[in-house]
Backbone as a printed PyTorch tensor [residue, N CA C, xyz], in Angstrom:
tensor([[[ 35.7620,  14.5160,  19.2930],
         [ 34.3970,  14.8560,  18.9660],
         [ 33.8260,  13.7810,  18.0400]],

        [[ 32.6710,  13.2810,  18.4110],
         [ 32.0330,  12.2080,  17.6440],
         [ 31.2690,  12.8100,  16.4610]],

        [[ 31.4930,  12.2760,  15.2920],
         [ 30.8420,  12.7600,  14.0840],
         [ 29.5300,  12.0030,  13.8530]],

        [[ 28.4610,  12.7640,  13.5610],
         [ 27.1730,  12.1140,  13.2810],
         [ 27.0900,  11.7410,  11.8090]],

        [[ 26.5960,  10.5370,  11.5790],
         [ 26.4290,  10.0560,  10.2150],
         [ 24.9400,  10.0150,   9.9200]],

        [[ 24.5370,  10.7010,   8.8750],
         [ 23.1180,  10.7170,   8.4870],
         [ 22.7410,   9.3610,   7.9090]],

        [[ 21.6240,   8.8350,   8.3930],
         [ 21.1470,   7.5590,   7.8830],
         [ 19.9750,   7.7970,   6.9500]],

        [[ 19.9490,   7.0390,   5.8970],
         [ 18.8430,   7.1390,   4.9530],
         [ 17.6430,   6.3740,   5.5100]],

        [[ 16.4660,   6.9910,   5.4340],
         [ 15.2310,   6.3530,   5.8990],
         [ 14.7560,   5.3840,   4.8130]],

        [[ 14.8250,   4.1100,   5.1060],
         [ 14.4100,   3.0920,   4.1370],
         [ 13.0760,   2.4570,   4.5120]],

        [[ 12.3960,   3.0290,   5.5180],
         [ 11.1110,   2.4680,   5.9210],
         [ 10.0150,   2.9050,   4.9600]],

        [[  8.9660,   2.1200,   4.9050],
         [  7.8490,   2.3930,   4.0010],
         [  7.0770,   3.6240,   4.4470]],

        [[  6.3800,   4.2290,   3.5090],
         [  5.5110,   5.3710,   3.7840],
         [  4.2260,   4.8460,   4.4330]],

        [[  3.9770,   5.1720,   5.7020],
         [  2.7790,   4.6720,   6.3740],
         [  1.5170,   5.4750,   6.0810]],

        [[  1.6560,   6.6360,   5.4360],
         [  0.4920,   7.5000,   5.2030],
         [ -0.6230,   6.8120,   4.4050]],

        [[ -0.3140,   6.0510,   3.3460],
         [ -1.4170,   5.3910,   2.6370],
         [ -2.2320,   4.4500,   3.5270]],

        [[ -1.5770,   3.7340,   4.4250],
         [ -2.2980,   2.8600,   5.3510],
         [ -3.2560,   3.6810,   6.2070]],

        [[ -2.7660,   4.7540,   6.7830],
         [ -3.6150,   5.5930,   7.6150],
         [ -4.7540,   6.2230,   6.8300]],

        [[ -4.4570,   6.7270,   5.6420],
         [ -5.4890,   7.3490,   4.8070],
         [ -6.5380,   6.3380,   4.3730]],

        [[ -6.1170,   5.1310,   4.0500],
         [ -7.0760,   4.0970,   3.6450],
         [ -7.9420,   3.6670,   4.8270]],

        [[ -7.3340,   3.4910,   5.9980],
         [ -8.1150,   3.1290,   7.1810],
         [ -9.1610,   4.1800,   7.4910]],

        [[ -8.7420,   5.4380,   7.4230],
         [ -9.6770,   6.5260,   7.6590],
         [-10.7290,   6.5900,   6.5480]],

        [[-10.2740,   6.5730,   5.2950],
         [-11.1760,   6.7780,   4.1640],
         [-12.2320,   5.7000,   4.0220]],

        [[-11.8240,   4.4510,   4.0720],
         [-12.7890,   3.3680,   3.8730],
         [-13.7970,   3.3050,   5.0180]],

        [[-13.3240,   3.5180,   6.2490],
         [-14.2390,   3.4910,   7.3850],
         [-15.2050,   4.6700,   7.3140]],

        [[-14.7110,   5.8230,   6.9050],
         [-15.5490,   7.0130,   6.7800],
         [-16.6190,   6.8270,   5.7060]],

        [[-16.2500,   6.2570,   4.5680],
         [-17.2410,   6.0100,   3.5130],
         [-18.3300,   5.0730,   4.0350]],

        [[-17.9370,   3.9850,   4.6740],
         [-18.9330,   3.0090,   5.1370],
         [-19.8660,   3.6000,   6.1850]],

        [[-19.3200,   4.3430,   7.1600],
         [-20.1870,   4.9590,   8.1680],
         [-21.1400,   5.9590,   7.5090]],

        [[-20.6570,   6.6820,   6.5390],
         [-21.5010,   7.7030,   5.9280],
         [-22.4930,   7.1290,   4.9230]],

        [[-22.2420,   5.9560,   4.3980],
         [-23.2960,   5.2560,   3.6480],
         [-24.4570,   4.9590,   4.5910]],

        [[-24.1130,   4.6010,   5.8280],
         [-25.1470,   4.4260,   6.8510],
         [-25.8540,   5.7540,   7.1310]],

        [[-25.0730,   6.8340,   7.2590],
         [-25.6650,   8.1410,   7.5670],
         [-26.6260,   8.6220,   6.4780]],

        [[-26.4220,   8.1770,   5.2420],
         [-27.3480,   8.5470,   4.1630],
         [-28.6350,   7.7320,   4.2330]],

        [[-28.6380,   6.6880,   5.0570],
         [-29.8190,   5.8480,   5.1910],
         [-29.7810,   4.6000,   4.3400]],

        [[-28.6260,   4.3180,   3.7230],
         [-28.5310,   3.1560,   2.8350],
         [-28.6570,   1.8350,   3.5930]],

        [[-28.0660,   1.7410,   4.7820],
         [-28.1880,   0.5320,   5.5980],
         [-28.0100,   0.8960,   7.0730]],

        [[-28.3540,  -0.0400,   7.9380],
         [-28.2920,   0.2110,   9.3760],
         [-26.8520,   0.1180,   9.8800]],

        [[-26.6600,   0.6530,  11.0730],
         [-25.3540,   0.5770,  11.7230],
         [-25.2110,  -0.8220,  12.3060]],

        [[-24.2650,  -1.5820,  11.7890],
         [-24.0930,  -2.9610,  12.2360],
         [-22.6400,  -3.3040,  12.4770]],

        [[-22.3860,  -4.5800,  12.6240],
         [-21.0370,  -5.0320,  12.9680],
         [-20.0080,  -4.7250,  11.8830]],

        [[-20.4300,  -4.6390,  10.6270],
         [-19.4760,  -4.3390,   9.5630],
         [-18.8280,  -2.9800,   9.8180]],

        [[-19.6240,  -1.9680,  10.1200],
         [-19.0910,  -0.6300,  10.3680],
         [-18.3280,  -0.6110,  11.6930]],

        [[-18.8730,  -1.2450,  12.7080],
         [-18.2080,  -1.2600,  14.0090],
         [-16.8510,  -1.9670,  13.9310]],

        [[-16.7920,  -3.0750,  13.2160],
         [-15.5220,  -3.7930,  13.0650],
         [-14.5140,  -2.9570,  12.2800]],

        [[-14.9690,  -2.2950,  11.2220],
         [-14.0710,  -1.3950,  10.4890],
         [-13.5800,  -0.2890,  11.4110]],

        [[-14.4610,   0.2290,  12.2650],
         [-14.0790,   1.2840,  13.1920],
         [-13.0120,   0.8410,  14.1750]],

        [[-13.0790,  -0.3980,  14.6130],
         [-12.0820,  -0.9140,  15.5500],
         [-10.7840,  -1.2500,  14.8240]],

        [[-10.8740,  -2.0480,  13.7770],
         [ -9.6740,  -2.6410,  13.2010],
         [ -8.9810,  -1.7770,  12.1430]],

        [[ -9.7170,  -1.2610,  11.1820],
         [ -9.0610,  -0.5140,  10.1010],
         [ -9.0470,   0.9870,  10.3930]],

        [[-10.1910,   1.5360,  10.7600],
         [-10.2350,   2.9500,  11.1230],
         [ -9.4990,   3.2160,  12.4230]],

        [[ -9.5410,   2.2640,  13.3380],
         [ -8.9250,   2.4460,  14.6450],
         [ -7.4890,   1.9600,  14.7240]],

        [[ -7.3230,   0.6670,  14.8080],
         [ -5.9890,   0.0990,  15.0520],
         [ -5.0180,   0.3820,  13.9120]],

        [[ -5.4410,   0.2400,  12.6710],
         [ -4.5240,   0.4740,  11.5440],
         [ -4.0370,   1.9210,  11.5290]],

        [[ -4.9290,   2.8720,  11.8520],
         [ -4.4890,   4.2750,  11.8720],
         [ -3.5170,   4.5410,  13.0180]],

        [[ -3.7450,   3.9200,  14.1620],
         [ -2.8120,   4.0880,  15.2740],
         [ -1.4380,   3.5310,  14.8840]],

        [[ -1.4250,   2.3890,  14.2420],
         [ -0.1500,   1.8120,  13.7800],
         [  0.5270,   2.7600,  12.7910]],

        [[ -0.2460,   3.3020,  11.8450],
         [  0.3160,   4.2470,  10.8690],
         [  0.8790,   5.4730,  11.5880]],

        [[  0.1770,   5.9450,  12.6110],
         [  0.6600,   7.0890,  13.3720],
         [  1.9600,   6.8110,  14.0930]],

        [[  2.0930,   5.6190,  14.6500],
         [  3.3330,   5.2370,  15.3230],
         [  4.4680,   5.1460,  14.3060]],

        [[  4.1730,   4.6210,  13.1370],
         [  5.1830,   4.5590,  12.0770],
         [  5.6030,   5.9710,  11.6370]],

        [[  4.6410,   6.8930,  11.5710],
         [  4.9670,   8.2770,  11.2200],
         [  5.8170,   8.9240,  12.3190]],

        [[  5.5630,   8.5710,  13.5700],
         [  6.3750,   9.0720,  14.6690],
         [  7.8280,   8.6560,  14.4800]],

        [[  8.0300,   7.4020,  14.0980],
         [  9.3940,   6.9090,  13.8510],
         [ 10.0730,   7.6950,  12.7340]],

        [[  9.2820,   8.2300,  11.8140],
         [  9.8260,   9.0220,  10.7130],
         [  9.9890,  10.4970,  11.0870]],

        [[  9.5180,  10.8780,  12.2740],
         [  9.6400,  12.2560,  12.7130],
         [  8.5780,  13.1830,  12.1520]],

        [[  7.4470,  12.6310,  11.7080],
         [  6.3810,  13.4290,  11.1050],
         [  5.3120,  13.7320,  12.1620]],

        [[  5.4330,  14.8840,  12.7950],
         [  4.5260,  15.2620,  13.8830],
         [  3.0920,  15.3930,  13.4070]],

        [[  2.8840,  16.0140,  12.2490],
         [  1.5250,  16.2110,  11.7370],
         [  0.8280,  14.8630,  11.5430]],

        [[  1.4600,  13.9520,  10.8010],
         [  0.8360,  12.6620,  10.5140],
         [  0.6960,  11.8110,  11.7730]],

        [[  1.6650,  11.8950,  12.6790],
         [  1.5520,  11.1730,  13.9450],
         [  0.3130,  11.6290,  14.7040]],

        [[  0.1690,  12.9330,  14.8320],
         [ -0.9710,  13.4930,  15.5630],
         [ -2.2830,  13.1320,  14.8870]],

        [[ -2.3360,  13.2750,  13.5650],
         [ -3.5760,  13.0050,  12.8340],
         [ -3.9550,  11.5240,  12.9130]],

        [[ -3.0620,  10.6410,  12.5330],
         [ -3.4260,   9.2210,  12.4630],
         [ -3.7360,   8.6310,  13.8340]],

        [[ -2.9270,   8.9430,  14.8290],
         [ -3.2070,   8.3800,  16.1540],
         [ -4.4980,   8.9740,  16.7120]],

        [[ -4.7070,  10.2620,  16.5270],
         [ -5.9420,  10.8830,  17.0240],
         [ -7.1720,  10.3030,  16.3520]],

        [[ -7.1760,  10.2240,  15.0180],
         [ -8.3580,   9.6940,  14.3330],
         [ -8.5180,   8.1940,  14.5560]],

        [[ -7.4230,   7.4830,  14.7450],
         [ -7.5360,   6.0690,  15.1080],
         [ -8.2770,   5.9050,  16.4270]],

        [[ -7.9200,   6.7340,  17.4000],
         [ -8.6150,   6.6640,  18.6830],
         [-10.0000,   7.2920,  18.6130]],

        [[-10.2220,   8.2070,  17.6680],
         [-11.5960,   8.6900,  17.4400],
         [-12.4910,   7.5120,  17.0950]],

        [[-12.0460,   6.6740,  16.1360],
         [-12.8670,   5.5360,  15.7200],
         [-13.0870,   4.5660,  16.8670]],

        [[-12.0330,   4.2890,  17.6320],
         [-12.1800,   3.3720,  18.7720],
         [-13.1410,   3.9530,  19.8060]],

        [[-13.0560,   5.2560,  20.0390],
         [-13.9620,   5.9080,  20.9780],
         [-15.3960,   5.8660,  20.4760]],

        [[-15.5870,   6.1600,  19.1990],
         [-16.9350,   6.1490,  18.6280],
         [-17.5680,   4.7680,  18.7640]],

        [[-16.8120,   3.7350,  18.4650],
         [-17.3370,   2.3730,  18.6250],
         [-17.6600,   2.1170,  20.0960]],

        [[-16.7790,   2.5640,  20.9920],
         [-17.0440,   2.4040,  22.4200],
         [-18.3190,   3.1050,  22.8520]],

        [[-18.5530,   4.3110,  22.3310],
         [-19.7690,   5.0520,  22.6700],
         [-21.0300,   4.3130,  22.2190]],

        [[-20.9070,   3.5620,  21.1530],
         [-22.0540,   2.8180,  20.6210],
         [-22.2260,   1.4780,  21.3420]],

        [[-21.1300,   0.7640,  21.5490],
         [-21.1900,  -0.6130,  22.0420],
         [-21.2540,  -0.7130,  23.5720]],

        [[-20.4950,   0.1110,  24.2610],
         [-20.3990,  -0.0150,  25.7260],
         [-21.7560,   0.0580,  26.4250]],

        [[-22.6200,   1.0340,  26.0910],
         [-23.9200,   1.0780,  26.7740],
         [-24.7750,  -0.1660,  26.5260]],

        [[-24.6030,  -0.8030,  25.3790],
         [-25.3760,  -1.9990,  25.0540],
         [-24.9460,  -3.1910,  25.9010]],

        [[-23.7840,  -3.0780,  26.5350],
         [-23.2750,  -4.1510,  27.3920],
         [-23.2670,  -3.7350,  28.8580]],

        [[-24.0450,  -2.7040,  29.1720],
         [-24.1710,  -2.2760,  30.5510],
         [-22.9740,  -1.5180,  31.0970]],

        [[-22.0950,  -1.0650,  30.2240],
         [-20.9050,  -0.3240,  30.6500],
         [-21.1630,   1.1660,  30.4910]],

        [[-21.9700,   1.7150,  31.3630],
         [-22.3210,   3.1270,  31.3030],
         [-23.5740,   3.3490,  30.4730]],

        [[-23.9460,   4.6070,  30.4030],
         [-25.1350,   4.9680,  29.6410],
         [-24.7190,   5.6090,  28.3300]],

        [[-25.6040,   5.5330,  27.3610],
         [-25.3420,   6.1770,  26.0700],
         [-25.2490,   7.6800,  26.2720]],

        [[-24.3700,   8.3480,  25.5240],
         [-24.2420,   9.7940,  25.6950],
         [-25.5290,  10.5200,  25.3050]],

        [[-25.8380,  11.5760,  26.0480],
         [-26.9820,  12.4110,  25.7010],
         [-26.7040,  13.0860,  24.3630]],

        [[-27.7600,  13.5460,  23.7280],
         [-27.6170,  14.2410,  22.4550],
         [-26.6530,  15.4160,  22.5750]],

        [[-26.7870,  16.2100,  23.6470],
         [-25.9170,  17.3780,  23.8200],
         [-24.4510,  16.9600,  23.9890]],

        [[-24.2180,  15.8030,  24.5870],
         [-22.8510,  15.3090,  24.7440],
         [-22.2620,  14.9370,  23.3830]],

        [[-23.0580,  14.3140,  22.5300],
         [-22.5770,  13.9700,  21.1870],
         [-22.3100,  15.2300,  20.3680]],

        [[-23.1400,  16.2470,  20.5340],
         [-22.9030,  17.5180,  19.8430],
         [-21.5550,  18.0840,  20.2790]],

        [[-21.2860,  18.0850,  21.5900],
         [-20.0070,  18.5910,  22.1020],
         [-18.8410,  17.7530,  21.5770]],

        [[-19.0070,  16.4360,  21.5550],
         [-17.9760,  15.5230,  21.0440],
         [-17.6400,  15.8680,  19.5940]],

        [[-18.6660,  16.0300,  18.7760],
         [-18.4530,  16.3250,  17.3530],
         [-17.8640,  17.7180,  17.1430]],

        [[-18.2830,  18.6890,  17.9340],
         [-17.7200,  20.0360,  17.8210],
         [-16.2330,  20.0270,  18.1790]],

        [[-15.8660,  19.2990,  19.2370],
         [-14.4430,  19.2270,  19.6090],
         [-13.6120,  18.6250,  18.4830]],

        [[-14.1360,  17.5790,  17.8610],
         [-13.4140,  16.9750,  16.7460],
         [-13.3880,  17.9130,  15.5380]],

        [[-14.4350,  18.6920,  15.3590],
         [-14.4460,  19.6700,  14.2720],
         [-13.4000,  20.7570,  14.4770]],

        [[-13.2740,  21.2300,  15.7080],
         [-12.2590,  22.2510,  16.0140],
         [-10.8620,  21.6840,  15.8050]],

        [[-10.6120,  20.4970,  16.3440],
         [ -9.3120,  19.8370,  16.1700],
         [ -8.9800,  19.6840,  14.6870]],

        [[ -9.9460,  19.2220,  13.9190],
         [ -9.7210,  18.9970,  12.4940],
         [ -9.5010,  20.3140,  11.7610]],

        [[-10.2280,  21.3500,  12.1550],
         [-10.0290,  22.6600,  11.5510],
         [ -8.6140,  23.1800,  11.7550]],

        [[ -8.0570,  22.9470,  12.9500],
         [ -6.6750,  23.3690,  13.2010],
         [ -5.7150,  22.5430,  12.3490]],

        [[ -5.9520,  21.2330,  12.2410],
         [ -5.0960,  20.4180,  11.3660],
         [ -5.2200,  20.8660,   9.9170]],

        [[ -6.4270,  21.2790,   9.5100],
         [ -6.6060,  21.8020,   8.1450],
         [ -5.6450,  22.9620,   7.8960]],

        [[ -5.4900,  23.8350,   8.8730],
         [ -4.5500,  24.9540,   8.7260],
         [ -3.1450,  24.4190,   8.4480]],

        [[ -2.7830,  23.3260,   9.1170],
         [ -1.4840,  22.7020,   8.8690],
         [ -1.3390,  22.1830,   7.4480]],

        [[ -2.4430,  21.7490,   6.8440],
         [ -2.3610,  21.2090,   5.4840],
         [ -2.1040,  22.2890,   4.4450]],

        [[ -2.2520,  23.5440,   4.8180],
         [ -2.0110,  24.6180,   3.8620],
         [ -0.5540,  24.6640,   3.4100]],

        [[  0.3120,  23.9650,   4.1570],
         [  1.7130,  23.8310,   3.7440],
         [  1.9720,  22.4490,   3.1350]],

        [[  0.9230,  21.6810,   2.9490],
         [  1.0510,  20.3270,   2.3980],
         [  0.3350,  20.2630,   1.0460]],

        [[ -0.1130,  19.1020,   0.6570],
         [ -0.7020,  18.9160,  -0.6740],
         [ -2.1580,  19.3730,  -0.7420]],

        [[ -2.5970,  19.6770,  -1.9550],
         [ -4.0020,  20.0430,  -2.1860],
         [ -4.9230,  18.8840,  -1.8000]],

        [[ -4.4720,  17.6690,  -2.0450],
         [ -5.2890,  16.4990,  -1.7100],
         [ -5.5500,  16.4490,  -0.2060]],

        [[ -4.5150,  16.6660,   0.5980],
         [ -4.7020,  16.6600,   2.0510],
         [ -5.5360,  17.8530,   2.5090]],

        [[ -5.4030,  18.9740,   1.8340],
         [ -6.2390,  20.1270,   2.1490],
         [ -7.7100,  19.7620,   1.9630]],

        [[ -8.0110,  19.0560,   0.8710],
         [ -9.3940,  18.6580,   0.6220],
         [ -9.8780,  17.6680,   1.6740]],

        [[ -9.0470,  16.6850,   2.0130],
         [ -9.4360,  15.6910,   3.0220],
         [ -9.7720,  16.3890,   4.3420]],

        [[ -8.8740,  17.2270,   4.8180],
         [ -9.0830,  17.8590,   6.1260],
         [-10.1420,  18.9540,   6.0820]],

        [[-10.2400,  19.6560,   4.9670],
         [-11.2970,  20.6630,   4.8460],
         [-12.6720,  20.0220,   4.8410]],

        [[-12.8220,  18.9590,   4.0640],
         [-14.1230,  18.2850,   4.0060],
         [-14.4400,  17.5640,   5.3150]],

        [[-13.4140,  17.0920,   6.0180],
         [-13.6530,  16.4440,   7.3120],
         [-14.0920,  17.4640,   8.3630]],

        [[-13.5180,  18.6470,   8.3160],
         [-13.9550,  19.7080,   9.2290],
         [-15.4360,  20.0030,   9.0050]],

        [[-15.8180,  20.1590,   7.7520],
         [-17.2220,  20.4080,   7.4110],
         [-18.0980,  19.2570,   7.8940]],

        [[-17.6320,  18.0220,   7.7030],
         [-18.3960,  16.8440,   8.1150],
         [-18.6820,  16.8580,   9.6140]],

        [[-17.6540,  17.1090,  10.4300],
         [-17.8780,  17.1110,  11.8730],
         [-18.9110,  18.1600,  12.2730]],

        [[-18.8250,  19.3540,  11.6810],
         [-19.7840,  20.3960,  12.0410],
         [-21.1830,  20.0960,  11.5100]],

        [[-21.2810,  19.4900,  10.3240],
         [-22.5980,  19.0750,   9.8290],
         [-23.2250,  18.0230,  10.7460]],

        [[-22.4240,  17.0630,  11.1720],
         [-22.9350,  16.0330,  12.0780],
         [-23.3720,  16.6470,  13.4060]],

        [[-22.5870,  17.6010,  13.9250],
         [-22.9500,  18.2630,  15.1790],
         [-24.2570,  19.0390,  15.0130]],

        [[-24.3970,  19.7510,  13.9010],
         [-25.6290,  20.5110,  13.6420],
         [-26.8090,  19.5600,  13.4880]],

        [[-26.5870,  18.4530,  12.7690],
         [-27.6470,  17.4610,  12.5980],
         [-28.1140,  16.8910,  13.9220]],

        [[-27.1660,  16.6000,  14.8190],
         [-27.5390,  16.0990,  16.1450],
         [-28.2130,  17.1890,  16.9690]],

        [[-27.6650,  18.3990,  16.9270],
         [-28.2260,  19.5010,  17.7130],
         [-29.6740,  19.7850,  17.3030]],

        [[-29.9130,  19.8190,  16.0040],
         [-31.2590,  20.1140,  15.5030],
         [-32.1230,  18.8600,  15.4130]],

        [[-31.5000,  17.6970,  15.6650],
         [-32.1750,  16.4110,  15.5150],
         [-32.8480,  16.3150,  14.1450]],

        [[-32.0540,  16.6620,  13.1290],
         [-32.5490,  16.7360,  11.7550],
         [-31.9960,  15.5860,  10.9200]],

        [[-32.8860,  14.6890,  10.5100],
         [-32.4650,  13.6000,   9.6280],
         [-31.9730,  14.1460,   8.2870]],

        [[-32.5540,  15.2340,   7.8250],
         [-32.1360,  15.8240,   6.5430],
         [-30.6760,  16.2700,   6.6140]],

        [[-30.3210,  16.9710,   7.6630],
         [-28.9270,  17.4270,   7.7970],
         [-27.9960,  16.2310,   7.9730]],

        [[-28.4380,  15.2250,   8.7150],
         [-27.6080,  14.0270,   8.8860],
         [-27.4050,  13.3090,   7.5540]],

        [[-28.4430,  13.2850,   6.7060],
         [-28.3030,  12.6750,   5.3860],
         [-27.3460,  13.4950,   4.5160]],

        [[-27.4620,  14.8140,   4.5670],
         [-26.5310,  15.6770,   3.8230],
         [-25.1080,  15.4310,   4.3100]],

        [[-24.9440,  15.3360,   5.6310],
         [-23.6290,  15.0300,   6.2050],
         [-23.1300,  13.6870,   5.6800]],

        [[-24.0180,  12.7190,   5.5480],
         [-23.6230,  11.4150,   5.0200],
         [-23.0320,  11.5030,   3.6260]],

        [[-23.6800,  12.2540,   2.7610],
         [-23.1580,  12.4110,   1.3980],
         [-21.8360,  13.1660,   1.3970]],

        [[-21.7460,  14.2030,   2.2230],
         [-20.5010,  14.9610,   2.3250],
         [-19.4000,  14.0610,   2.8870]],

        [[-19.7450,  13.1900,   3.8430],
         [-18.7840,  12.2630,   4.4250],
         [-18.2770,  11.2290,   3.4260]],

        [[-19.1490,  10.8160,   2.5220],
         [-18.7120,   9.8890,   1.4670],
         [-17.6600,  10.5670,   0.6040]],

        [[-17.8910,  11.8170,   0.2420],
         [-16.9120,  12.5730,  -0.5550],
         [-15.5970,  12.7010,   0.2140]],

        [[-15.6800,  13.0290,   1.4960],
         [-14.4880,  13.1490,   2.3370],
         [-13.7150,  11.8240,   2.3650]],

        [[-14.4210,  10.7310,   2.6360],
         [-13.7700,   9.4220,   2.6990],
         [-13.1430,   9.0240,   1.3810]],

        [[-13.8540,   9.2710,   0.2860],
         [-13.3010,   8.9510,  -1.0380],
         [-12.0590,   9.7820,  -1.3350]],

        [[-12.0300,  11.0270,  -0.8540],
         [-10.8400,  11.8570,  -1.0810],
         [ -9.6390,  11.3020,  -0.3220]],

        [[ -9.8710,  10.7470,   0.8690],
         [ -8.7780,  10.1260,   1.6240],
         [ -8.2990,   8.8540,   0.9280]],

        [[ -9.2390,   8.0650,   0.4190],
         [ -8.8740,   6.8520,  -0.3250],
         [ -8.0350,   7.2210,  -1.5420]],

        [[ -8.5020,   8.2230,  -2.3000],
         [ -7.7430,   8.6720,  -3.4770],
         [ -6.3310,   9.1010,  -3.0660]],

        [[ -6.2210,   9.9060,  -2.0130],
         [ -4.9240,  10.4200,  -1.5860],
         [ -3.9820,   9.2790,  -1.1960]],

        [[ -4.4960,   8.3110,  -0.4590],
         [ -3.6730,   7.1730,  -0.0610],
         [ -3.2370,   6.3240,  -1.2400]],

        [[ -4.1830,   6.0080,  -2.1320],
         [ -3.8370,   5.1750,  -3.2880],
         [ -2.9590,   5.9150,  -4.2810]],

        [[ -3.1400,   7.2190,  -4.4110],
         [ -2.2740,   8.0090,  -5.2930],
         [ -0.8350,   7.9650,  -4.7900]],

        [[ -0.6530,   8.0210,  -3.4790],
         [  0.7010,   7.9240,  -2.9290],
         [  1.3170,   6.5690,  -3.2390]],

        [[  0.5200,   5.5140,  -3.1430],
         [  1.0270,   4.1680,  -3.4520],
         [  1.4200,   4.0720,  -4.9270]],

        [[  0.5140,   4.4680,  -5.8140],
         [  0.7760,   4.3690,  -7.2580],
         [  1.9770,   5.2230,  -7.6500]],

        [[  2.0320,   6.4590,  -7.1400],
         [  3.1550,   7.3380,  -7.4810],
         [  4.4820,   6.7740,  -6.9940]],

        [[  4.4740,   6.1330,  -5.8350],
         [  5.7050,   5.5400,  -5.3280],
         [  6.1060,   4.3180,  -6.1420]],

        [[  5.1380,   3.4760,  -6.4800],
         [  5.4310,   2.2640,  -7.2580],
         [  6.0100,   2.6220,  -8.6250]],

        [[  5.4190,   3.6310,  -9.2670],
         [  5.8650,   4.0180, -10.6080],
         [  6.9810,   5.0570, -10.5880]],

        [[  7.3700,   5.4900,  -9.3880],
         [  8.4510,   6.4450,  -9.2020],
         [  8.2700,   7.7230, -10.0050]],

        [[  7.0090,   8.1420, -10.1560],
         [  6.6850,   9.4350, -10.7700],
         [  5.2590,   9.7980, -10.3940]],

        [[  4.9250,  11.0440, -10.5650],
         [  3.6080,  11.5350, -10.1920],
         [  2.5960,  11.2530, -11.2910]],

        [[  2.0090,  10.0610, -11.2380],
         [  0.9420,   9.7130, -12.1970],
         [ -0.3850,  10.2950, -11.7610]],

        [[ -0.6210,  10.3030, -10.4650],
         [ -1.8840,  10.8160,  -9.9140],
         [ -1.5740,  12.0770,  -9.1130]],

        [[ -2.2020,  13.1790,  -9.4580],
         [ -1.8850,  14.4540,  -8.7900],
         [ -2.3150,  14.4590,  -7.3250]],

        [[ -1.4880,  15.0690,  -6.5330],
         [ -1.7770,  15.2480,  -5.1170],
         [ -1.7930,  16.7330,  -4.8070]]])
């Protein structure tokens, strides 16, 4: 009978990378949603490279660690960003038509439902992650309501709420880095 030897996981924690990719991209998009600046290549590039590709990489790294929750979250939100950029850019290059308002409402509602279910999963995790996923659930539904009602006011409110959500993800990611570097809980999670 072959005996199994437990191996120690010496790989880095990929969660801060995923949280930072999500958080920074979310803050920048929602600064746009508040009306601070127009939607341009800075946000689109962040959506592809940091919000998109970096989160997918973090999700694959979490898969290697056996973390189903983080794998599902990071890869899903990474592809959310890539899809969102595609929805914006593809029609401008003649690759299909821009989604109708009702289609965007459905898109945002589906992401809100998905995020709400992940929020339930965070109830067994840290308070910081509970806040990130709870505020993200609210954000998706605010954006859907704003699109459904075609209300700039609701979209602006969603923008401010999205900034808070993104900043909470940034805090959570950086707190994990600092706590790991100092080998103690300096920043509460």
